[in-house]
TIBA-566711 format. One record per residue (C-alpha): x, y, z negated. Coordinates in steps of 0.05 Angstrom, whole numbers, padded with zeros to 5 digits. Each point is the difference from the previous one (the first is absolute). Layout:
TIBA-566711
@u = X; v = Y; w = Z;
...
end
This chain:
TIBA-566711
@u = 00001; v = -00003; w = -00001;
@u = 00053; v = 00052; w = -00015;
@u = 00032; v = -00012; w = 00071;
@u = -00067; v = 00014; w = 00030;
@u = -00007; v = 00063; w = -00036;
@u = 00067; v = 00024; w = 00017;
@u = -00013; v = -00013; w = 00073;
@u = -00063; v = 00030; w = -00003;
@u = 00032; v = 00070; w = -00033;
@u = 00054; v = -00009; w = 00057;
@u = -00053; v = 00006; w = 00050;
@u = -00035; v = 00059; w = -00037;
@u = 00065; v = 00038; w = -00001;
@u = 00007; v = -00010; w = 00079;
@u = -00072; v = 00026; w = 00003;
@u = 00013; v = 00064; w = -00031;
@u = 00010; v = 00054; w = 00055;
@u = -00030; v = -00038; w = 00055;
@u = -00073; v = 00014; w = -00016;
@u = -00009; v = 00067; w = 00035;
@u = 00017; v = -00023; w = 00061;
@u = -00039; v = -00059; w = -00004;
@u = -00061; v = 00043; w = -00021;
@u = 00009; v = 00046; w = 00055;
@u = 00001; v = -00051; w = 00051;
@u = -00067; v = -00032; w = -00028;
@u = -00035; v = 00071; w = -00005;
@u = 00032; v = 00050; w = 00043;
@u = -00037; v = -00017; w = 00062;
@u = -00069; v = 00013; w = -00031;
@u = -00033; v = 00065; w = 00009;
@u = -00012; v = 00052; w = -00061;
@u = -00068; v = 00022; w = -00023;
@u = -00023; v = 00060; w = 00036;
@u = 00016; v = 00068; w = -00040;
@u = -00077; v = 00014; w = 00004;
@u = -00006; v = -00056; w = -00042;
@u = 00032; v = 00031; w = -00057;
@u = -00028; v = 00054; w = -00046;
@u = 00031; v = 00048; w = -00037;
@u = -00041; v = -00004; w = -00068;
@u = 00020; v = -00069; w = -00017;
@u = 00035; v = -00001; w = -00072;
@u = 00057; v = -00041; w = 00011;
@u = 00047; v = -00034; w = -00052;
@u = 00070; v = 00023; w = -00019;
@u = 00048; v = -00058; w = -00030;
@u = 00044; v = 00024; w = -00050;
@u = 00054; v = -00053; w = -00011;
@u = 00030; v = -00014; w = -00064;
@u = 00058; v = 00040; w = -00030;
@u = 00046; v = -00058; w = 00001;
@u = 00005; v = -00030; w = 00067;
@u = 00028; v = -00071; w = 00023;
@u = 00015; v = 00011; w = 00071;
@u = -00004; v = -00059; w = 00050;
@u = -00054; v = -00033; w = -00036;
@u = -00044; v = -00015; w = 00061;
@u = 00015; v = -00059; w = 00044;
@u = -00027; v = 00007; w = 00071;
@u = -00026; v = -00057; w = 00045;
@u = 00020; v = -00018; w = 00071;
@u = 00064; v = -00033; w = 00031;
@u = 00048; v = 00023; w = 00051;
@u = -00004; v = -00033; w = 00072;
@u = -00074; v = -00026; w = -00003;
@u = -00042; v = 00009; w = 00059;
@u = -00055; v = 00034; w = -00033;
@u = -00040; v = -00067; w = -00016;
@u = 00013; v = 00004; w = -00070;
@u = -00040; v = 00044; w = -00048;
@u = 00028; v = 00059; w = -00041;
@u = -00010; v = -00001; w = -00075;
@u = 00004; v = 00057; w = -00039;
@u = -00011; v = 00014; w = -00078;
@u = -00036; v = 00059; w = -00007;
@u = 00051; v = 00027; w = -00057;
@u = 00047; v = 00055; w = -00005;
@u = 00073; v = -00009; w = 00006;
@u = 00015; v = 00003; w = -00069;
@u = -00033; v = -00033; w = -00066;
@u = -00079; v = 00014; w = 00003;
@u = -00038; v = 00012; w = -00067;
@u = -00065; v = -00036; w = -00020;
@u = -00036; v = 00003; w = -00065;
@u = -00036; v = -00065; w = 00013;
@u = 00022; v = -00068; w = -00031;
@u = -00028; v = -00030; w = 00061;
@u = 00005; v = 00050; w = 00056;
@u = -00017; v = -00005; w = 00077;
@u = 00056; v = -00007; w = 00050;
@u = -00017; v = 00023; w = 00071;
@u = 00036; v = -00020; w = 00063;
@u = -00011; v = 00003; w = 00076;
@u = 00000; v = -00050; w = 00053;
@u = 00006; v = 00022; w = 00072;
@u = -00032; v = -00057; w = 00033;
@u = -00032; v = -00068; w = -00018;
@u = 00050; v = -00058; w = -00008;
@u = 00004; v = -00071; w = -00011;
@u = 00060; v = -00001; w = -00040;
@u = -00006; v = -00019; w = -00075;
@u = -00001; v = 00061; w = -00047;
@u = 00030; v = 00001; w = -00068;
@u = -00006; v = 00046; w = -00056;
@u = 00060; v = 00000; w = -00050;
@u = 00007; v = 00044; w = -00064;
@u = 00068; v = 00005; w = -00037;
@u = 00009; v = 00026; w = -00069;
@u = 00068; v = 00037; w = 00008;
@u = 00024; v = -00030; w = -00065;
@u = 00002; v = -00073; w = 00031;
@u = 00029; v = -00033; w = 00059;
@u = -00057; v = -00045; w = 00013;
@u = -00066; v = 00027; w = 00027;
@u = -00058; v = 00012; w = -00053;
@u = -00047; v = -00021; w = 00054;
@u = 00007; v = -00030; w = 00072;
@u = -00059; v = -00026; w = 00042;
@u = -00034; v = -00005; w = 00062;
@u = -00054; v = 00055; w = 00014;
@u = -00063; v = -00008; w = 00049;
@u = 00015; v = 00021; w = 00069;
@u = -00040; v = 00069; w = 00012;
@u = -00060; v = -00004; w = 00049;
@u = 00017; v = 00068; w = 00025;
@u = 00060; v = 00045; w = 00013;
@u = 00012; v = 00060; w = -00042;
@u = 00005; v = 00016; w = -00074;
@u = -00005; v = -00057; w = -00048;
@u = 00001; v = -00006; w = -00073;
@u = 00026; v = -00050; w = -00056;
@u = -00035; v = 00007; w = -00066;
@u = 00050; v = -00022; w = -00057;
@u = -00063; v = -00017; w = -00041;
@u = -00026; v = -00055; w = 00056;
@u = 00072; v = -00037; w = -00015;
@u = -00008; v = 00005; w = -00075;
@u = 00063; v = 00048; w = -00003;
@u = 00015; v = 00066; w = -00042;
@u = 00052; v = 00045; w = -00003;
@u = 00041; v = 00017; w = -00063;
@u = 00008; v = 00075; w = -00010;
@u = 00067; v = 00036; w = 00009;
@u = 00020; v = -00065; w = 00043;
@u = 00018; v = 00008; w = 00074;
@u = -00028; v = -00059; w = 00048;
@u = 00017; v = -00012; w = 00072;
@u = -00057; v = -00025; w = 00045;
@u = 00007; v = -00025; w = 00069;
@u = -00048; v = -00027; w = 00053;
@u = 00034; v = -00044; w = 00050;
@u = -00016; v = -00038; w = 00065;
@u = 00032; v = -00062; w = 00016;
@u = 00027; v = -00007; w = 00066;
@u = 00040; v = -00064; w = -00007;
@u = -00009; v = -00040; w = -00063;
@u = 00072; v = -00023; w = 00001;
@u = 00032; v = 00068; w = 00004;
@u = -00029; v = 00044; w = -00053;
@u = 00049; v = 00059; w = 00026;
@u = -00046; v = 00004; w = 00061;
@u = -00053; v = 00026; w = -00042;
@u = -00042; v = 00058; w = 00014;
@u = 00000; v = 00038; w = -00068;
@u = -00031; v = 00060; w = -00023;
@u = 00001; v = 00025; w = -00074;
@u = 00009; v = 00051; w = -00060;
@u = 00013; v = 00010; w = -00070;
@u = -00055; v = 00012; w = -00054;
@u = 00007; v = 00025; w = -00072;
@u = -00055; v = 00005; w = -00047;
@u = 00001; v = 00058; w = -00045;
@u = -00019; v = -00007; w = -00070;
@u = -00072; v = 00016; w = -00009;
@u = 00009; v = 00047; w = -00058;
@u = 00049; v = 00036; w = 00034;
@u = -00038; v = 00010; w = 00063;
@u = -00067; v = 00012; w = -00031;
@u = 00032; v = 00057; w = -00050;
@u = 00061; v = 00025; w = 00041;
@u = -00019; v = -00009; w = 00072;
@u = -00076; v = 00006; w = -00002;
@u = -00014; v = -00062; w = 00040;
@u = -00065; v = -00006; w = 00032;
@u = -00033; v = -00071; w = -00013;
@u = -00061; v = 00012; w = 00046;
@u = -00004; v = -00013; w = 00079;
@u = -00031; v = 00050; w = 00033;
@u = 00024; v = 00058; w = 00052;
@u = 00026; v = 00045; w = -00055;
@u = 00035; v = -00053; w = -00035;
@u = 00040; v = -00016; w = 00065;
@u = 00024; v = 00071; w = 00003;
@u = 00013; v = 00007; w = -00076;
@u = 00037; v = -00065; w = -00011;
@u = 00043; v = 00013; w = 00068;
@u = 00016; v = 00069; w = -00025;
@u = 00026; v = -00025; w = -00072;
@u = 00042; v = -00058; w = 00034;
@u = -00044; v = -00066; w = -00004;
@u = 00012; v = -00024; w = 00066;
@u = -00027; v = -00067; w = -00005;
@u = -00066; v = 00027; w = -00031;
@u = -00012; v = 00051; w = 00047;
@u = 00012; v = -00046; w = 00057;
@u = -00044; v = -00063; w = -00028;
@u = -00055; v = 00053; w = -00014;
@u = -00003; v = 00030; w = 00071;
@u = 00002; v = -00066; w = 00031;
@u = -00057; v = -00022; w = -00047;
@u = -00039; v = 00055; w = 00023;
@u = 00014; v = -00009; w = 00071;
@u = -00022; v = -00075; w = -00006;
@u = -00068; v = 00025; w = -00026;
@u = -00004; v = 00056; w = 00054;
@u = 00038; v = -00021; w = 00058;
@u = -00022; v = 00060; w = 00051;
@u = 00012; v = 00054; w = -00049;
@u = 00048; v = 00041; w = 00032;
@u = 00018; v = 00041; w = -00060;
@u = 00024; v = -00057; w = -00039;
@u = 00042; v = -00021; w = 00061;
@u = 00034; v = 00064; w = 00010;
@u = 00017; v = -00003; w = -00078;
@u = 00033; v = -00071; w = 00009;
@u = 00039; v = 00021; w = 00060;
@u = 00019; v = 00061; w = -00033;
@u = 00036; v = -00042; w = -00059;
@u = 00028; v = -00040; w = 00052;
@u = 00034; v = 00050; w = 00036;
@u = 00030; v = 00031; w = -00063;
@u = 00039; v = -00059; w = -00015;
@u = 00026; v = -00009; w = 00073;
@u = -00049; v = -00054; w = 00025;
@u = -00027; v = 00042; w = 00058;
@u = -00016; v = -00060; w = 00045;
@u = -00045; v = -00029; w = -00050;
@u = -00033; v = 00069; w = -00007;
@u = -00009; v = 00006; w = 00076;
@u = -00036; v = -00074; w = -00002;
@u = -00043; v = 00028; w = -00054;
@u = -00019; v = 00064; w = 00036;
@u = -00017; v = -00037; w = 00064;
@u = -00045; v = -00049; w = -00038;
@u = -00049; v = 00055; w = -00011;
@u = -00026; v = -00007; w = 00068;
@u = -00007; v = -00074; w = -00011;
@u = -00002; v = -00014; w = -00070;
@u = 00044; v = -00055; w = -00029;
@u = 00031; v = -00012; w = -00067;
end
């Protein structure tokens, strides 16, 4: 198991830095939403990163040299440790196209070499933005501990280094500290998306706006809020996809 984990992490290192080209090749040839579709009175969230940043925390999917038939996986996370106040947060990721590759979710406590959790996940029935709810897997985060999480597509079961991998880092803020000092918003509505993004709770803001879009898939305001957050962390390709989906609603 230790050898497999080392090989997997080696594949992750190779994939870092390759994601932008992979994403652009998949998304660049699709038209943007017409300017007339955009309204000027939409309240857009502003994400405020934590004061203490850990750069290069995001791992991008995609491999150099593929013919475009492989999907691109993207973790909807900033390139630093993202914060949550929840013990069982929701993690969001993007799938550029349907795939027959087996998909796996891995959660690693950075204090340990071995994964805290590693298992296959159901194959999505549609492309676009997906969710992993830790509560569904019986997983809970300890406060003030960093966890790495990955979504991987297995291209060759005999060669883990060929996996398509995306992931990020999450840390749970101690509830008393978050509630008193950082004024976390525990509700999920349009205003809580704005407030939690501004206060630096990336995972809670993103999970909430995704939940609201699930309930209101044709709501243009919610789509623009999510796209605004994605643009602010450098995931413009996924943001463009989100704006295009206003014309043909999809998750």
